[in-house]
A tleap script that builds the chain and sets N, CA, C and O, in Angstrom:
source leaprc.protein.ff14SB
mol = sequence {
  NMET ALA ARG ARG LYS THR SER LEU ILE ALA
  LEU LYS GLU ILE SER GLU ILE ASN MET THR
  PRO LEU MET ASP LEU THR PHE ILE LEU LEU
  ILE THR PHE ILE ILE THR PHE PRO LEU ILE
  GLU GLN GLY ILE PRO ILE ASN LEU PRO LYS
  GLY SER ALA ALA ASP LEU ASP ASN PRO ASP
  THR ARG SER ILE SER ILE ASP GLU LYS GLY
  THR LEU TYR LEU ASP ASP LEU GLN ILE SER
  GLU ASP GLU LEU ILE GLY GLU MET GLN ARG
  THR GLY VAL LEU THR PRO GLU THR THR VAL
  TYR VAL ARG ALA ASP GLN ARG ILE ASP TYR
  GLY ARG VAL ALA SER VAL MET LYS ILE LEU
  HIE ASP ALA LYS ILE THR ARG MET ALA LEU
  VAL THR GLN GLY ASP CGLN
}
set mol.1.N position { 84.172 33.688 9.727 }
set mol.1.CA position { 83.453 32.641 10.400 }
set mol.1.C position { 84.250 32.222 11.626 }
set mol.1.O position { 85.442 31.930 11.526 }
set mol.2.N position { 83.613 32.192 12.754 }
set mol.2.CA position { 84.288 31.868 14.008 }
set mol.2.C position { 84.319 30.352 14.221 }
set mol.2.O position { 83.396 29.620 13.864 }
set mol.3.N position { 85.393 29.940 14.799 }
set mol.3.CA position { 85.560 28.517 15.097 }
set mol.3.C position { 84.901 28.204 16.433 }
set mol.3.O position { 84.987 28.982 17.383 }
set mol.4.N position { 84.239 27.046 16.488 }
set mol.4.CA position { 83.524 26.659 17.704 }
set mol.4.C position { 84.510 26.033 18.685 }
set mol.4.O position { 85.334 25.206 18.296 }
set mol.5.N position { 84.431 26.414 19.919 }
set mol.5.CA position { 85.311 25.874 20.951 }
set mol.5.C position { 84.683 24.626 21.571 }
set mol.5.O position { 83.483 24.583 21.842 }
set mol.6.N position { 85.536 23.598 21.793 }
set mol.6.CA position { 85.066 22.384 22.456 }
set mol.6.C position { 85.682 22.311 23.836 }
set mol.6.O position { 86.782 22.806 24.078 }
set mol.7.N position { 84.957 21.692 24.717 }
set mol.7.CA position { 85.481 21.583 26.085 }
set mol.7.C position { 86.409 20.380 26.186 }
set mol.7.O position { 86.244 19.399 25.461 }
set mol.8.N position { 87.374 20.457 27.075 }
set mol.8.CA position { 88.320 19.365 27.275 }
set mol.8.C position { 87.684 18.151 27.932 }
set mol.8.O position { 88.165 17.033 27.747 }
set mol.9.N position { 86.627 18.341 28.685 }
set mol.9.CA position { 85.953 17.233 29.369 }
set mol.9.C position { 85.353 16.271 28.348 }
set mol.9.O position { 85.455 15.056 28.516 }
set mol.10.N position { 84.746 16.779 27.320 }
set mol.10.CA position { 84.139 15.923 26.297 }
set mol.10.C position { 85.206 15.101 25.571 }
set mol.10.O position { 84.967 13.934 25.261 }
set mol.11.N position { 86.373 15.682 25.295 }
set mol.11.CA position { 87.452 14.956 24.633 }
set mol.11.C position { 88.030 13.862 25.521 }
set mol.11.O position { 88.407 12.805 25.015 }
set mol.12.N position { 88.109 14.082 26.807 }
set mol.12.CA position { 88.649 13.083 27.727 }
set mol.12.C position { 87.756 11.853 27.775 }
set mol.12.O position { 88.258 10.730 27.829 }
set mol.13.N position { 86.459 12.043 27.755 }
set mol.13.CA position { 85.539 10.908 27.804 }
set mol.13.C position { 85.647 10.040 26.552 }
set mol.13.O position { 85.506 8.820 26.632 }
set mol.14.N position { 85.889 10.639 25.435 }
set mol.14.CA position { 85.986 9.891 24.194 }
set mol.14.C position { 87.292 9.098 24.131 }
set mol.14.O position { 87.315 8.015 23.546 }
set mol.15.N position { 88.357 9.598 24.706 }
set mol.15.CA position { 89.665 8.966 24.575 }
set mol.15.C position { 89.859 7.735 25.450 }
set mol.15.O position { 90.843 7.022 25.258 }
set mol.16.N position { 88.993 7.455 26.379 }
set mol.16.CA position { 89.145 6.286 27.246 }
set mol.16.C position { 88.575 5.041 26.568 }
set mol.16.O position { 87.529 5.092 25.922 }
set mol.17.N position { 89.285 3.919 26.730 }
set mol.17.CA position { 88.851 2.641 26.152 }
set mol.17.C position { 88.107 1.856 27.222 }
set mol.17.O position { 88.558 1.750 28.362 }
set mol.18.N position { 86.979 1.316 26.841 }
set mol.18.CA position { 86.201 0.498 27.763 }
set mol.18.C position { 86.809 -0.905 27.801 }
set mol.18.O position { 86.751 -1.627 26.805 }
set mol.19.N position { 87.383 -1.294 28.922 }
set mol.19.CA position { 88.096 -2.570 29.050 }
set mol.19.C position { 87.175 -3.736 29.427 }
set mol.19.O position { 87.599 -4.889 29.350 }
set mol.20.N position { 85.962 -3.477 29.819 }
set mol.20.CA position { 85.062 -4.537 30.275 }
set mol.20.C position { 84.817 -5.612 29.216 }
set mol.20.O position { 84.912 -6.793 29.548 }
set mol.21.N position { 84.506 -5.274 27.964 }
set mol.21.CA position { 84.309 -6.347 26.973 }
set mol.21.C position { 85.580 -7.163 26.717 }
set mol.21.O position { 85.503 -8.369 26.484 }
set mol.22.N position { 86.735 -6.521 26.760 }
set mol.22.CA position { 87.984 -7.247 26.559 }
set mol.22.C position { 88.249 -8.221 27.699 }
set mol.22.O position { 88.712 -9.338 27.470 }
set mol.23.N position { 87.959 -7.804 28.914 }
set mol.23.CA position { 88.157 -8.690 30.071 }
set mol.23.C position { 87.165 -9.846 30.024 }
set mol.23.O position { 87.524 -10.978 30.349 }
set mol.24.N position { 85.919 -9.576 29.623 }
set mol.24.CA position { 84.932 -10.649 29.497 }
set mol.24.C position { 85.385 -11.681 28.467 }
set mol.24.O position { 85.294 -12.885 28.706 }
set mol.25.N position { 85.867 -11.212 27.333 }
set mol.25.CA position { 86.348 -12.110 26.295 }
set mol.25.C position { 87.534 -12.941 26.787 }
set mol.25.O position { 87.616 -14.135 26.502 }
set mol.26.N position { 88.442 -12.319 27.516 }
set mol.26.CA position { 89.603 -13.029 28.053 }
set mol.26.C position { 89.177 -14.141 29.005 }
set mol.26.O position { 89.693 -15.256 28.925 }
set mol.27.N position { 88.254 -13.851 29.894 }
set mol.27.CA position { 87.793 -14.872 30.839 }
set mol.27.C position { 87.042 -16.001 30.134 }
set mol.27.O position { 87.176 -17.161 30.525 }
set mol.28.N position { 86.265 -15.688 29.117 }
set mol.28.CA position { 85.552 -16.728 28.373 }
set mol.28.C position { 86.544 -17.648 27.668 }
set mol.28.O position { 86.380 -18.868 27.687 }
set mol.29.N position { 87.574 -17.069 27.045 }
set mol.29.CA position { 88.594 -17.892 26.393 }
set mol.29.C position { 89.359 -18.752 27.395 }
set mol.29.O position { 89.657 -19.915 27.121 }
set mol.30.N position { 89.674 -18.185 28.541 }
set mol.30.CA position { 90.382 -18.940 29.575 }
set mol.30.C position { 89.557 -20.138 30.043 }
set mol.30.O position { 90.080 -21.246 30.162 }
set mol.31.N position { 88.303 -19.923 30.301 }
set mol.31.CA position { 87.419 -21.004 30.755 }
set mol.31.C position { 87.286 -22.064 29.660 }
set mol.31.O position { 87.282 -23.260 29.954 }
set mol.32.N position { 87.179 -21.635 28.403 }
set mol.32.CA position { 87.068 -22.583 27.290 }
set mol.32.C position { 88.300 -23.469 27.207 }
set mol.32.O position { 88.175 -24.683 27.044 }
set mol.33.N position { 89.490 -22.883 27.316 }
set mol.33.CA position { 90.713 -23.684 27.260 }
set mol.33.C position { 90.838 -24.612 28.465 }
set mol.33.O position { 91.306 -25.741 28.319 }
set mol.34.N position { 90.441 -24.173 29.623 }
set mol.34.CA position { 90.511 -25.029 30.813 }
set mol.34.C position { 89.610 -26.249 30.651 }
set mol.34.O position { 89.974 -27.350 31.064 }
set mol.35.N position { 88.448 -26.061 30.059 }
set mol.35.CA position { 87.503 -27.167 29.897 }
set mol.35.C position { 87.946 -28.111 28.787 }
set mol.35.O position { 87.837 -29.327 28.943 }
set mol.36.N position { 88.444 -27.581 27.665 }
set mol.36.CA position { 88.747 -28.445 26.517 }
set mol.36.C position { 90.130 -29.075 26.552 }
set mol.36.O position { 90.339 -30.081 25.874 }
set mol.37.N position { 91.084 -28.542 27.302 }
set mol.37.CA position { 92.444 -29.082 27.296 }
set mol.37.C position { 92.517 -30.549 27.704 }
set mol.37.O position { 93.213 -31.310 27.032 }
set mol.38.N position { 91.845 -30.992 28.761 }
set mol.38.CA position { 91.919 -32.425 29.099 }
set mol.38.C position { 91.324 -33.325 28.026 }
set mol.38.O position { 91.712 -34.489 27.920 }
set mol.39.N position { 90.398 -32.820 27.233 }
set mol.39.CA position { 89.784 -33.632 26.188 }
set mol.39.C position { 90.706 -33.826 24.994 }
set mol.39.O position { 90.557 -34.806 24.263 }
set mol.40.N position { 91.645 -32.928 24.779 }
set mol.40.CA position { 92.537 -33.007 23.631 }
set mol.40.C position { 93.441 -34.223 23.728 }
set mol.40.O position { 93.643 -34.907 22.725 }
set mol.41.N position { 93.990 -34.517 24.893 }
set mol.41.CA position { 94.926 -35.621 25.058 }
set mol.41.C position { 94.240 -36.976 24.970 }
set mol.41.O position { 94.881 -37.957 24.591 }
set mol.42.N position { 92.980 -37.060 25.302 }
set mol.42.CA position { 92.271 -38.332 25.375 }
set mol.42.C position { 91.452 -38.597 24.114 }
set mol.42.O position { 90.278 -38.950 24.218 }
set mol.43.N position { 92.037 -38.437 22.932 }
set mol.43.CA position { 91.297 -38.548 21.692 }
set mol.43.C position { 90.903 -39.973 21.321 }
set mol.43.O position { 89.771 -40.185 20.890 }
set mol.44.N position { 91.777 -40.946 21.469 }
set mol.44.CA position { 91.514 -42.327 21.073 }
set mol.44.C position { 91.053 -43.100 22.314 }
set mol.44.O position { 91.748 -43.101 23.330 }
set mol.45.N position { 89.881 -43.763 22.242 }
set mol.45.CA position { 89.429 -44.525 23.417 }
set mol.45.C position { 90.252 -45.795 23.613 }
set mol.45.O position { 90.187 -46.722 22.806 }
set mol.46.N position { 91.024 -45.824 24.691 }
set mol.46.CA position { 91.902 -46.959 24.991 }
set mol.46.C position { 91.710 -47.342 26.450 }
set mol.46.O position { 91.627 -46.480 27.324 }
set mol.47.N position { 91.641 -48.636 26.701 }
set mol.47.CA position { 91.536 -49.145 28.057 }
set mol.47.C position { 92.954 -49.302 28.604 }
set mol.47.O position { 93.602 -50.324 28.381 }
set mol.48.N position { 93.431 -48.284 29.321 }
set mol.48.CA position { 94.805 -48.278 29.817 }
set mol.48.C position { 94.965 -49.196 31.018 }
set mol.48.O position { 94.021 -49.378 31.788 }
set mol.49.N position { 96.152 -49.780 31.189 }
set mol.49.CA position { 96.399 -50.572 32.399 }
set mol.49.C position { 96.500 -49.661 33.612 }
set mol.49.O position { 96.757 -48.464 33.482 }
set mol.50.N position { 96.294 -50.237 34.791 }
set mol.50.CA position { 96.361 -49.456 36.025 }
set mol.50.C position { 97.803 -49.387 36.518 }
set mol.50.O position { 98.578 -50.327 36.341 }
set mol.51.N position { 98.143 -48.284 37.126 }
set mol.51.CA position { 99.487 -48.092 37.658 }
set mol.51.C position { 99.616 -46.672 38.168 }
set mol.51.O position { 98.729 -45.847 37.951 }
set mol.52.N position { 100.704 -46.387 38.837 }
set mol.52.CA position { 100.917 -45.024 39.321 }
set mol.52.C position { 102.362 -44.630 39.084 }
set mol.52.O position { 103.275 -45.451 39.171 }
set mol.53.N position { 102.546 -43.356 38.782 }
set mol.53.CA position { 103.879 -42.808 38.547 }
set mol.53.C position { 103.793 -41.299 38.697 }
set mol.53.O position { 102.702 -40.735 38.788 }
set mol.54.N position { 104.934 -40.659 38.722 }
set mol.54.CA position { 104.966 -39.204 38.827 }
set mol.54.C position { 104.599 -38.584 37.483 }
set mol.54.O position { 104.855 -39.167 36.430 }
set mol.55.N position { 103.998 -37.396 37.532 }
set mol.55.CA position { 103.647 -36.673 36.318 }
set mol.55.C position { 104.900 -36.087 35.685 }
set mol.55.O position { 105.839 -35.701 36.381 }
set mol.56.N position { 104.904 -36.025 34.343 }
set mol.56.CA position { 106.003 -35.416 33.612 }
set mol.56.C position { 105.586 -34.021 33.174 }
set mol.56.O position { 104.462 -33.819 32.715 }
set mol.57.N position { 106.485 -33.065 33.314 }
set mol.57.CA position { 106.210 -31.696 32.889 }
set mol.57.C position { 107.120 -31.356 31.730 }
set mol.57.O position { 108.299 -31.056 31.920 }
set mol.58.N position { 106.572 -31.404 30.530 }
set mol.58.CA position { 107.314 -31.016 29.337 }
set mol.58.C position { 106.307 -30.460 28.345 }
set mol.58.O position { 105.359 -31.155 27.982 }
set mol.59.N position { 106.489 -29.231 27.900 }
set mol.59.CA position { 105.512 -28.646 26.989 }
set mol.59.C position { 105.551 -29.246 25.581 }
set mol.59.O position { 104.555 -29.176 24.862 }
set mol.60.N position { 106.670 -29.828 25.179 }
set mol.60.CA position { 106.820 -30.372 23.835 }
set mol.60.C position { 106.605 -31.878 23.890 }
set mol.60.O position { 107.525 -32.624 24.226 }
set mol.61.N position { 105.395 -32.331 23.563 }
set mol.61.CA position { 105.077 -33.751 23.667 }
set mol.61.C position { 104.416 -34.261 22.392 }
set mol.61.O position { 103.828 -33.492 21.632 }
set mol.62.N position { 104.521 -35.556 22.173 }
set mol.62.CA position { 103.808 -36.279 21.125 }
set mol.62.C position { 103.155 -37.469 21.808 }
set mol.62.O position { 103.593 -37.888 22.879 }
set mol.63.N position { 102.126 -38.009 21.206 }
set mol.63.CA position { 101.407 -39.135 21.788 }
set mol.63.C position { 101.238 -40.231 20.737 }
set mol.63.O position { 100.750 -39.985 19.634 }
set mol.64.N position { 101.652 -41.444 21.102 }
set mol.64.CA position { 101.438 -42.617 20.252 }
set mol.64.C position { 100.428 -43.499 20.981 }
set mol.64.O position { 100.640 -43.872 22.135 }
set mol.65.N position { 99.332 -43.828 20.303 }
set mol.65.CA position { 98.305 -44.683 20.896 }
set mol.65.C position { 98.201 -45.975 20.099 }
set mol.65.O position { 98.322 -45.983 18.874 }
set mol.66.N position { 97.972 -47.074 20.828 }
set mol.66.CA position { 97.778 -48.380 20.204 }
set mol.66.C position { 96.460 -48.927 20.747 }
set mol.66.O position { 96.344 -49.191 21.943 }
set mol.67.N position { 95.466 -49.097 19.871 }
set mol.67.CA position { 94.176 -49.588 20.350 }
set mol.67.C position { 94.197 -51.110 20.474 }
set mol.67.O position { 95.221 -51.744 20.217 }
set mol.68.N position { 93.066 -51.690 20.866 }
set mol.68.CA position { 93.028 -53.132 21.135 }
set mol.68.C position { 93.230 -53.983 19.886 }
set mol.68.O position { 93.536 -55.170 20.002 }
set mol.69.N position { 93.067 -53.412 18.702 }
set mol.69.CA position { 93.310 -54.143 17.454 }
set mol.69.C position { 94.763 -54.022 16.995 }
set mol.69.O position { 95.163 -54.663 16.024 }
set mol.70.N position { 95.560 -53.195 17.697 }
set mol.70.CA position { 96.960 -53.001 17.331 }
set mol.70.C position { 97.178 -51.855 16.356 }
set mol.70.O position { 98.283 -51.690 15.838 }
set mol.71.N position { 96.134 -51.053 16.094 }
set mol.71.CA position { 96.253 -49.923 15.173 }
set mol.71.C position { 97.032 -48.796 15.844 }
set mol.71.O position { 96.804 -48.477 17.011 }
set mol.72.N position { 97.953 -48.202 15.093 }
set mol.72.CA position { 98.785 -47.114 15.616 }
set mol.72.C position { 98.163 -45.761 15.307 }
set mol.72.O position { 97.610 -45.552 14.227 }
set mol.73.N position { 98.257 -44.849 16.262 }
set mol.73.CA position { 97.805 -43.465 16.101 }
set mol.73.C position { 98.917 -42.555 16.598 }
set mol.73.O position { 99.474 -42.774 17.674 }
set mol.74.N position { 99.236 -41.538 15.817 }
set mol.74.CA position { 100.193 -40.515 16.237 }
set mol.74.C position { 99.413 -39.230 16.409 }
set mol.74.O position { 98.904 -38.673 15.436 }
set mol.75.N position { 99.314 -38.754 17.644 }
set mol.75.CA position { 98.550 -37.539 17.957 }
set mol.75.C position { 97.140 -37.617 17.376 }
set mol.75.O position { 96.700 -36.683 16.704 }
set mol.76.N position { 96.436 -38.699 17.620 }
set mol.76.CA position { 95.045 -38.932 17.229 }
set mol.76.C position { 94.825 -39.148 15.730 }
set mol.76.O position { 93.677 -39.183 15.289 }
set mol.77.N position { 95.879 -39.293 14.944 }
set mol.77.CA position { 95.750 -39.588 13.521 }
set mol.77.C position { 96.291 -40.986 13.257 }
set mol.77.O position { 97.410 -41.309 13.654 }
set mol.78.N position { 95.488 -41.824 12.578 }
set mol.78.CA position { 95.930 -43.187 12.287 }
set mol.78.C position { 97.148 -43.135 11.379 }
set mol.78.O position { 97.210 -42.332 10.448 }
set mol.79.N position { 98.120 -44.004 11.663 }
set mol.79.CA position { 99.400 -43.978 10.953 }
set mol.79.C position { 99.910 -45.404 10.809 }
set mol.79.O position { 99.653 -46.247 11.668 }
set mol.80.N position { 100.636 -45.677 9.724 }
set mol.80.CA position { 101.233 -47.009 9.547 }
set mol.80.C position { 102.564 -47.055 10.299 }
set mol.80.O position { 103.094 -46.026 10.719 }
set mol.81.N position { 103.085 -48.256 10.456 }
set mol.81.CA position { 104.350 -48.403 11.184 }
set mol.81.C position { 105.509 -47.736 10.441 }
set mol.81.O position { 106.387 -47.146 11.071 }
set mol.82.N position { 105.520 -47.824 9.111 }
set mol.82.CA position { 106.579 -47.178 8.327 }
set mol.82.C position { 106.503 -45.654 8.449 }
set mol.82.O position { 107.529 -44.984 8.565 }
set mol.83.N position { 105.291 -45.115 8.422 }
set mol.83.CA position { 105.128 -43.664 8.589 }
set mol.83.C position { 105.560 -43.238 9.988 }
set mol.83.O position { 106.155 -42.174 10.162 }
set mol.84.N position { 105.259 -44.069 10.983 }
set mol.84.CA position { 105.669 -43.764 12.356 }
set mol.84.C position { 107.196 -43.738 12.468 }
set mol.84.O position { 107.753 -42.873 13.143 }
set mol.85.N position { 107.865 -44.675 11.816 }
set mol.85.CA position { 109.330 -44.704 11.851 }
set mol.85.C position { 109.890 -43.404 11.281 }
set mol.85.O position { 110.770 -42.793 11.886 }
set mol.86.N position { 109.391 -42.977 10.126 }
set mol.86.CA position { 109.866 -41.745 9.506 }
set mol.86.C position { 109.592 -40.514 10.348 }
set mol.86.O position { 110.447 -39.639 10.484 }
set mol.87.N position { 108.395 -40.452 10.912 }
set mol.87.CA position { 108.026 -39.283 11.732 }
set mol.87.C position { 108.851 -39.224 13.016 }
set mol.87.O position { 109.271 -38.143 13.429 }
set mol.88.N position { 109.086 -40.360 13.645 }
set mol.88.CA position { 109.884 -40.364 14.873 }
set mol.88.C position { 111.353 -40.039 14.590 }
set mol.88.O position { 112.012 -39.398 15.409 }
set mol.89.N position { 111.865 -40.472 13.450 }
set mol.89.CA position { 113.241 -40.106 13.094 }
set mol.89.C position { 113.357 -38.596 12.873 }
set mol.89.O position { 114.344 -37.987 13.286 }
set mol.90.N position { 112.354 -37.987 12.223 }
set mol.90.CA position { 112.352 -36.531 12.057 }
set mol.90.C position { 112.263 -35.829 13.410 }
set mol.90.O position { 112.947 -34.833 13.644 }
set mol.91.N position { 111.427 -36.347 14.290 }
set mol.91.CA position { 111.282 -35.753 15.621 }
set mol.91.C position { 112.580 -35.875 16.397 }
set mol.91.O position { 112.986 -34.929 17.072 }
set mol.92.N position { 113.241 -37.027 16.313 }
set mol.92.CA position { 114.497 -37.230 17.026 }
set mol.92.C position { 115.594 -36.296 16.562 }
set mol.92.O position { 116.442 -35.897 17.360 }
set mol.93.N position { 115.596 -35.937 15.281 }
set mol.93.CA position { 116.621 -35.044 14.742 }
set mol.93.C position { 116.269 -33.578 15.006 }
set mol.93.O position { 117.116 -32.808 15.459 }
set mol.94.N position { 115.015 -33.190 14.720 }
set mol.94.CA position { 114.630 -31.783 14.808 }
set mol.94.C position { 114.386 -31.307 16.234 }
set mol.94.O position { 114.810 -30.211 16.598 }
set mol.95.N position { 113.711 -32.115 17.045 }
set mol.95.CA position { 113.401 -31.726 18.426 }
set mol.95.C position { 113.704 -32.891 19.360 }
set mol.95.O position { 112.790 -33.608 19.766 }
set mol.96.N position { 114.983 -33.092 19.709 }
set mol.96.CA position { 115.352 -34.265 20.518 }
set mol.96.C position { 114.812 -34.223 21.953 }
set mol.96.O position { 114.779 -35.262 22.612 }
set mol.97.N position { 114.392 -33.067 22.455 }
set mol.97.CA position { 113.866 -32.966 23.818 }
set mol.97.C position { 112.376 -33.290 23.912 }
set mol.97.O position { 111.778 -33.148 24.979 }
set mol.98.N position { 111.780 -33.718 22.821 }
set mol.98.CA position { 110.357 -34.056 22.812 }
set mol.98.C position { 110.104 -35.294 23.665 }
set mol.98.O position { 110.833 -36.280 23.569 }
set mol.99.N position { 109.079 -35.239 24.489 }
set mol.99.CA position { 108.654 -36.409 25.262 }
set mol.99.C position { 107.552 -37.116 24.482 }
set mol.99.O position { 106.597 -36.476 24.039 }
set mol.100.N position { 107.676 -38.424 24.311 }
set mol.100.CA position { 106.679 -39.206 23.591 }
set mol.100.C position { 105.930 -40.068 24.599 }
set mol.100.O position { 106.529 -40.883 25.300 }
set mol.101.N position { 104.614 -39.881 24.665 }
set mol.101.CA position { 103.758 -40.683 25.536 }
set mol.101.C position { 103.230 -41.863 24.723 }
set mol.101.O position { 102.673 -41.677 23.642 }
set mol.102.N position { 103.406 -43.061 25.240 }
set mol.102.CA position { 102.899 -44.272 24.590 }
set mol.102.C position { 101.687 -44.734 25.383 }
set mol.102.O position { 101.790 -45.099 26.554 }
set mol.103.N position { 100.529 -44.710 24.715 }
set mol.103.CA position { 99.269 -45.147 25.324 }
set mol.103.C position { 98.857 -46.437 24.633 }
set mol.103.O position { 98.534 -46.424 23.445 }
set mol.104.N position { 98.865 -47.543 25.354 }
set mol.104.CA position { 98.541 -48.840 24.760 }
set mol.104.C position { 97.414 -49.499 25.538 }
set mol.104.O position { 97.392 -49.465 26.769 }
set mol.105.N position { 96.483 -50.099 24.813 }
set mol.105.CA position { 95.392 -50.834 25.426 }
set mol.105.C position { 95.967 -52.012 26.204 }
set mol.105.O position { 96.923 -52.641 25.753 }
set mol.106.N position { 95.398 -52.316 27.363 }
set mol.106.CA position { 95.946 -53.373 28.212 }
set mol.106.C position { 95.744 -54.765 27.630 }
set mol.106.O position { 96.377 -55.712 28.096 }
set mol.107.N position { 94.880 -54.923 26.623 }
set mol.107.CA position { 94.607 -56.238 26.065 }
set mol.107.C position { 95.485 -56.600 24.871 }
set mol.107.O position { 95.405 -57.723 24.372 }
set mol.108.N position { 96.325 -55.669 24.399 }
set mol.108.CA position { 97.143 -56.000 23.228 }
set mol.108.C position { 98.386 -56.776 23.644 }
set mol.108.O position { 98.756 -56.821 24.818 }
set mol.109.N position { 99.014 -57.381 22.649 }
set mol.109.CA position { 100.226 -58.175 22.848 }
set mol.109.C position { 101.376 -57.265 23.284 }
set mol.109.O position { 101.560 -56.178 22.736 }
set mol.110.N position { 102.134 -57.713 24.259 }
set mol.110.CA position { 103.281 -56.949 24.756 }
set mol.110.C position { 104.307 -56.688 23.661 }
set mol.110.O position { 105.000 -55.671 23.694 }
set mol.111.N position { 104.412 -57.584 22.701 }
set mol.111.CA position { 105.354 -57.424 21.604 }
set mol.111.C position { 105.056 -56.202 20.757 }
set mol.111.O position { 105.970 -55.590 20.206 }
set mol.112.N position { 103.779 -55.841 20.647 }
set mol.112.CA position { 103.400 -54.652 19.868 }
set mol.112.C position { 103.924 -53.386 20.550 }
set mol.112.O position { 104.427 -52.482 19.882 }
set mol.113.N position { 103.810 -53.322 21.855 }
set mol.113.CA position { 104.327 -52.177 22.610 }
set mol.113.C position { 105.846 -52.143 22.517 }
set mol.113.O position { 106.438 -51.076 22.357 }
set mol.114.N position { 106.478 -53.312 22.616 }
set mol.114.CA position { 107.932 -53.383 22.529 }
set mol.114.C position { 108.430 -52.918 21.161 }
set mol.114.O position { 109.481 -52.283 21.072 }
set mol.115.N position { 107.690 -53.225 20.099 }
set mol.115.CA position { 108.119 -52.779 18.770 }
set mol.115.C position { 108.028 -51.255 18.649 }
set mol.115.O position { 108.873 -50.640 17.998 }
set mol.116.N position { 107.028 -50.648 19.258 }
set mol.116.CA position { 106.923 -49.179 19.250 }
set mol.116.C position { 108.067 -48.572 20.061 }
set mol.116.O position { 108.654 -47.572 19.649 }
set mol.117.N position { 108.382 -49.160 21.193 }
set mol.117.CA position { 109.496 -48.659 22.003 }
set mol.117.C position { 110.818 -48.795 21.239 }
set mol.117.O position { 111.692 -47.938 21.368 }
set mol.118.N position { 110.973 -49.855 20.449 }
set mol.118.CA position { 112.182 -50.028 19.633 }
set mol.118.C position { 112.267 -48.940 18.563 }
set mol.118.O position { 113.350 -48.426 18.285 }
set mol.119.N position { 111.127 -48.587 17.962 }
set mol.119.CA position { 111.103 -47.499 16.974 }
set mol.119.C position { 111.592 -46.203 17.614 }
set mol.119.O position { 112.383 -45.471 17.020 }
set mol.120.N position { 111.119 -45.922 18.827 }
set mol.120.CA position { 111.528 -44.700 19.530 }
set mol.120.C position { 113.017 -44.747 19.864 }
set mol.120.O position { 113.716 -43.742 19.738 }
set mol.121.N position { 113.500 -45.912 20.287 }
set mol.121.CA position { 114.924 -46.057 20.612 }
set mol.121.C position { 115.790 -45.857 19.381 }
set mol.121.O position { 116.809 -45.169 19.443 }
set mol.122.N position { 115.394 -46.450 18.268 }
set mol.122.CA position { 116.162 -46.319 17.027 }
set mol.122.C position { 116.162 -44.883 16.503 }
set mol.122.O position { 117.098 -44.470 15.820 }
set mol.123.N position { 115.101 -44.115 16.826 }
set mol.123.CA position { 115.007 -42.724 16.388 }
set mol.123.C position { 115.744 -41.774 17.330 }
set mol.123.O position { 115.700 -40.557 17.149 }
set mol.124.N position { 116.422 -42.332 18.336 }
set mol.124.CA position { 117.199 -41.541 19.307 }
set mol.124.C position { 116.317 -40.630 20.162 }
set mol.124.O position { 116.735 -39.547 20.573 }
set mol.125.N position { 115.104 -41.082 20.418 }
set mol.125.CA position { 114.212 -40.358 21.324 }
set mol.125.C position { 114.455 -40.910 22.721 }
set mol.125.O position { 114.199 -42.084 22.988 }
set mol.126.N position { 114.950 -40.057 23.606 }
set mol.126.CA position { 115.352 -40.505 24.932 }
set mol.126.C position { 114.301 -40.231 25.997 }
set mol.126.O position { 114.388 -40.771 27.100 }
set mol.127.N position { 113.319 -39.411 25.691 }
set mol.127.CA position { 112.277 -39.086 26.667 }
set mol.127.C position { 110.975 -39.730 26.216 }
set mol.127.O position { 110.311 -39.243 25.301 }
set mol.128.N position { 110.620 -40.832 26.869 }
set mol.128.CA position { 109.378 -41.533 26.545 }
set mol.128.C position { 108.731 -42.018 27.836 }
set mol.128.O position { 109.412 -42.255 28.834 }
set mol.129.N position { 107.420 -42.162 27.804 }
set mol.129.CA position { 106.697 -42.594 28.998 }
set mol.129.C position { 105.513 -43.469 28.580 }
set mol.129.O position { 104.857 -43.214 27.570 }
set mol.130.N position { 105.255 -44.507 29.384 }
set mol.130.CA position { 104.080 -45.346 29.205 }
set mol.130.C position { 102.949 -44.761 30.050 }
set mol.130.O position { 103.108 -44.579 31.257 }
set mol.131.N position { 101.827 -44.471 29.431 }
set mol.131.CA position { 100.700 -43.853 30.119 }
set mol.131.C position { 99.830 -44.943 30.720 }
set mol.131.O position { 99.507 -45.926 30.052 }
set mol.132.N position { 99.448 -44.770 31.991 }
set mol.132.CA position { 98.571 -45.721 32.685 }
set mol.132.C position { 97.432 -44.971 33.358 }
set mol.132.O position { 97.467 -43.749 33.497 }
set mol.133.N position { 96.418 -45.731 33.773 }
set mol.133.CA position { 95.346 -45.165 34.598 }
set mol.133.C position { 95.845 -45.081 36.031 }
set mol.133.O position { 96.643 -45.909 36.470 }
set mol.134.N position { 95.374 -44.084 36.752 }
set mol.134.CA position { 95.740 -43.988 38.157 }
set mol.134.C position { 95.069 -45.070 38.990 }
set mol.134.O position { 93.962 -45.499 38.663 }
set mol.135.N position { 95.718 -45.518 40.060 }
set mol.135.CA position { 95.105 -46.494 40.959 }
set mol.135.C position { 93.955 -45.840 41.695 }
set mol.135.O position { 94.074 -44.722 42.198 }
set mol.136.N position { 92.832 -46.555 41.752 }
set mol.136.CA position { 91.665 -45.976 42.444 }
set mol.136.C position { 91.024 -46.941 43.364 }
set mol.136.O position { 90.034 -46.608 44.016 }
savepdb mol mol.pdb
quit
């Protein structure tokens, strides 16, 4: 029984990978992340005070939010003050270069913000920032 010969041209066509679907998927994912990234940071609705400052560039960040009732949120999850103390102490020991953004409603008592800043100071967190609305 004779073996059938195949042409090299047919084998070359089969061995090439079509990159178009992969590129389409990459662009769709890129656009999705560009659209959703700003929404991730703004999870808790807070009326921030107005002010202006330079932007901070640090990939390792945490966010503490205080709403108008004085409720604490750590990265969009409600948390008690004791839990916040423990979590910030762990953050200060494990990742001391973490920047903590404090977002506080402009109508709350200044003492509440000061107590959160004291928690961060006691946890040896040296990179912290108060988040404000831009002047418009």
